[in-house]
C-alpha positions, 0 to 999 in steps of 0.5 A, a space after each residue: 499499499 503506497 502512503 503519501 503525506 498529504 501535505 509533502 510528497 516525499 522524494 529522494 530530490 528535495 527540489 520537487 518538494 519546492 517545485 510547486 512554489 514555482 509556478 504563480 498559478 498553482 498560488 491561486 484558487 478556482 471557484 473558491 477552492 485551492 487549485 488542483 491543476 490536473 491537466 498537464 497532458 493538454 498543457 502544462 502550467 509555466 514556472 515564473 523563470 519562463 514567464 520572467 525571461 519572455 517578459 524581459 525580452 519583450 520589455 528590454 531586448 526585443 528585436 527580429 533575429 538573423 539579419 539585424 546588424 545592431 546589438 540587440 538582434 545580435 545578441 537576440 540572434 545568439 540567445 535563439 541559437 543557444 537554445 536550439 543547441 541546448 534542445 539538441 543536447 537535451 534530446 541527444 541529437 548528433 547536431 543542432 542542425 537536426 533540430 527544426 522549430 514548428 509551431 507545435 508537434 502537429 506542424 512537425 508531423 504535417 512537415 514530414 508528411 508533406 515534405 518527406 512523404 510527398 517526395 518519397 511516397 507513391 500510390 500503393 507504398 504503405 506506412 504503419 501507425 498505431 490504434 492509439 494515436 492522436 488525430 496529429 499522427 493519423 490525419 496528415 498520413 490520411 490527407 497523403 492517402 487521399 493525395 496519393 493513394 498510400 495505405 495505412 495499416 494500424 497496429 492493434 490496441 490489446 484490452 490492456 491499453 498496450 499495444 499488440 507489438 508481436 503483430 508488427 513483424 507480420 504487417 511489415 512488407 516490401 511496400 512499408 516506407 514508414 512506422 509512425 507511432 506515440 511514445 506515450 499515450 495522451 488518452 491512457 497514459 500507456 509507455 509504448 516500447 519505442 526501442 522494440 518497435 524501432 528494432 523490429 522495424 530496422 531489422 526488417 528493413 533498415 530502409 523503413 523510417 521510424 517517426 516518434 510522436 513524443 509530446 507526452 515522452 518528452 515530458 515523462 521520460 528521457 529521451 536520446 535520439 542516438 539510443 532510440 535509433 528513430 529517424 524523427 522525433 517530434 514534441 511540442 513545447 507547452 507540455 514541457 512547461 514551455 510556452 504555446 506556439 513553439 514545436 520541434 522536430 528532430 530528423 536525422 540530418 541525412 534524411 533532412 538534407 534530401 527533403 524539400 522545403 515545407 513552406 516558402 518565404 523569407 529566411 529559408 531562401 539562399 537566393 530568389 530570382 524571378 527568371 532563375 528561381 530559387 535556392 534554398 538553406 541547408 536544414 534546419 533553416 530550409 524549413 523555417 520559413 518567415 519570422 521565427 517564434 523568437 521569444 517562444 523558442 527562448 522561452 522553451 530553452 528556459 523551460 528545459 533549464 528549470 527541467 534539468 535543474 530538478 532532473 527527469 529521473 527525479 521527476 519520473 520518481 515523483 510522478 511514479 509515487 503519485 501515480 500508484 498513489 492516485 491508482 489507489 485512491 480511484 480504485 477505491 471509488 465505486 463504479 469508477 473504471 480506469 483505463 490503461 496498463 495496471 502495470 505501472 512500468 508501462 504507464 505514465 502520469 495519466 488517470 483516464 477513467 469513467 464512472 457508472 454513474 455519470 457522463 464524463 462531461 458531468 464528472 468534469 463540470 462537478 470537479 470544476 466546482 471543487 477546484 479540480 481541473 481536468 480534461 474530458 472527452 476523447 482527447 483527439 483519440 477517437 479511434 482509441 475511444 472506439 476500441 474500447 466502445 466509449 465516446 470519452 473518458 475523464 482524464 486527470 494528468 500528473 506534472 512535476 509540480 502535482 502533489 498528494 493534496 491535488 489527488 486527495 482533492 480529486 478523490 473527494 470531488 469524485 465521491 461528490 459526483 457519485 453522491 449527487 448522480 448515483 
C-alpha cells in the first residue's frame, strides 16, 4: 500500500518538494477552492523563470533576428540559436542542425508528411501507425492517402491498453516505407516500447523510416535520439513547461538534407530570382520560413533549463509515486473504471476513467466546482475510444508540480459526483 503525506510528497530529490512554489498559478484558487491542476497532459503550467525571461525580452531586449546588424538583434540571435543547441543536447541529437522549430508537434508531423512523404511515397506504398495515436499522427497520413493513394495499416491495441507489438512483424512488407507511433499515449498514459518498435522495423528493413510522436514522452521520460535510433521525433513546447506556439522536429540530418521545403518565404532561402528561381538554405533553416517564434524558442530553452535543474529521473520518481497513490485512491471509488495498463512500468502519470453513474462531461463540471481541473472527451484519440466502445473519458494528468493534495481533492470531488448522480 502506498502511503503519502497529504501535505508534502516525499522524494529523493528535495527540489521536487519546492517546485510547486515556482508556478504562480498554483498559488491561486478556482471557484473558491485551492487549484488542483490535473490537466498537464493537455498543457503544462509555466514556472516563473520562463514567464519572467519571456517578459524581459519583450520589455528590454526584443528585435527580429538573423539579419539585424545592431546590438540587440545580434544578442537575441545568439540567444535563439543557443536555445536550439540546448534542445539538441537535451534530446541527444547529433547536431543542432537536426532541430527544426515548428509551431507545435502537429505542424512537425505535417511537415514530415508533406515534405518527406510527398517526395518519397507513391501510390500503393504502406505506412504503419498505431491504434492509440493522437489525431495529429493520423490525419496527415490520411491526407496523403487521399492525395497520392498510400495504404495505412494500424497496430492493434490490446485489452489492457498496450500495443500488440507481436503483430508488427507480420504487418511489415516490401511496400512499407514508414512506421509512426506515439511514445506515450495521451489518452491512456500507455508507455510504448519505442526501442522494440524501432528494432523490429529496422531488422526487417533498415530503409524503413521510424517517426515518433513524443509530445508526452519528452515530458515524462529521458529521451536520447542516439539510443532510440528513430529517424524523426516530434514534440511540443507547451507540454514541457514552456510556451505555446513552439514545437520541435528532430530529424536525422542525412534525411533532412534530401527533403524539400515545407513552406516558402523569407529566411529559408539562399537566393531568389524572378528569372532563375530560388535556391534554399541547408537544414534546419530550409524548413523555417518567415519570422520565427523568437521569444517562444528562448522560453522553451528556459523551460528545459528548469526541468534539468530538477532532473527527469527525479520527476519520474515523483510522478511514479503519485501514480501509484492516485491509482489506489481511484480504485476505491465504486463504479469507477480506469483505462490503460495496470503495470506502473507501462504507464505514465495519466488517469483516464469513466464512472457508471455520470457522463464524463458531468464529472468535469462537478470537479470544476471543487477546484479540480481535468480534461474530458476523446482527447483527440477517437479511434482509441472506439476500440473500447466509449465516447470519451475523464482524464486527470500529473506534472512535476502535482502533489498528494491534488489527488485527495480529486478523489473527494469524485465522491461528490457519486453522491449527486448515483
